[in-house]
C-alpha positions as CSV (number, residue, x, y, z in Angstrom):
1,M,0.4,19.4,-10.5
2,N,-3.1,19.3,-9.1
3,I,-4.0,18.1,-5.5
4,K,-5.0,14.6,-6.6
5,G,-1.8,14.1,-8.5
6,S,0.4,15.4,-5.7
7,S,-1.4,13.2,-3.2
8,A,-0.6,10.1,-5.2
9,Y,3.0,11.3,-5.5
10,L,3.5,12.0,-1.8
11,Y,1.5,9.0,-0.5
12,P,1.7,6.2,-3.1
13,R,-0.3,3.0,-2.6
14,I,1.3,-0.3,-1.6
15,Y,0.3,-3.9,-1.7
16,P,0.7,-5.6,1.8
17,L,1.7,-9.2,0.9
18,H,1.8,-10.5,4.4
19,T,-2.0,-10.1,4.7
20,L,-2.7,-11.9,1.4
21,E,-5.3,-14.7,1.6
22,E,-4.9,-17.8,-0.5
23,N,-7.7,-16.9,-2.9
24,Q,-7.2,-13.1,-2.9
25,I,-5.6,-11.8,-6.1
26,P,-4.6,-8.9,-6.1
27,P,-4.4,-7.8,-2.5
28,P,-6.1,-4.5,-1.7
29,M,-3.9,-1.5,-1.9
30,V,-3.3,0.8,1.1
31,R,-1.7,4.2,1.4
32,C,2.0,4.3,2.1
33,L,1.8,5.7,5.6
34,Y,4.1,4.9,8.6
35,E,1.0,3.7,10.6
36,R,0.2,1.1,8.0
37,F,3.6,-0.6,8.1
38,S,4.4,-3.6,10.2
39,D,7.9,-4.7,11.2
40,S,7.2,-8.2,10.1
41,G,5.3,-7.3,6.9
42,A,6.2,-7.6,3.2
43,Y,5.1,-4.9,0.8
44,V,5.2,-4.1,-2.9
45,I,5.4,-0.4,-3.9
């Protein structure tokens, strides 16, 4: 597996649903890192 492939495997991207605006489809994807998570957030992996 190359570096790009292993990076996507170790740090998948997620959709934060709690920041979704009414007219924003789909929400922007962010890396799945501890610092990006919120206790009151909802996410799709």
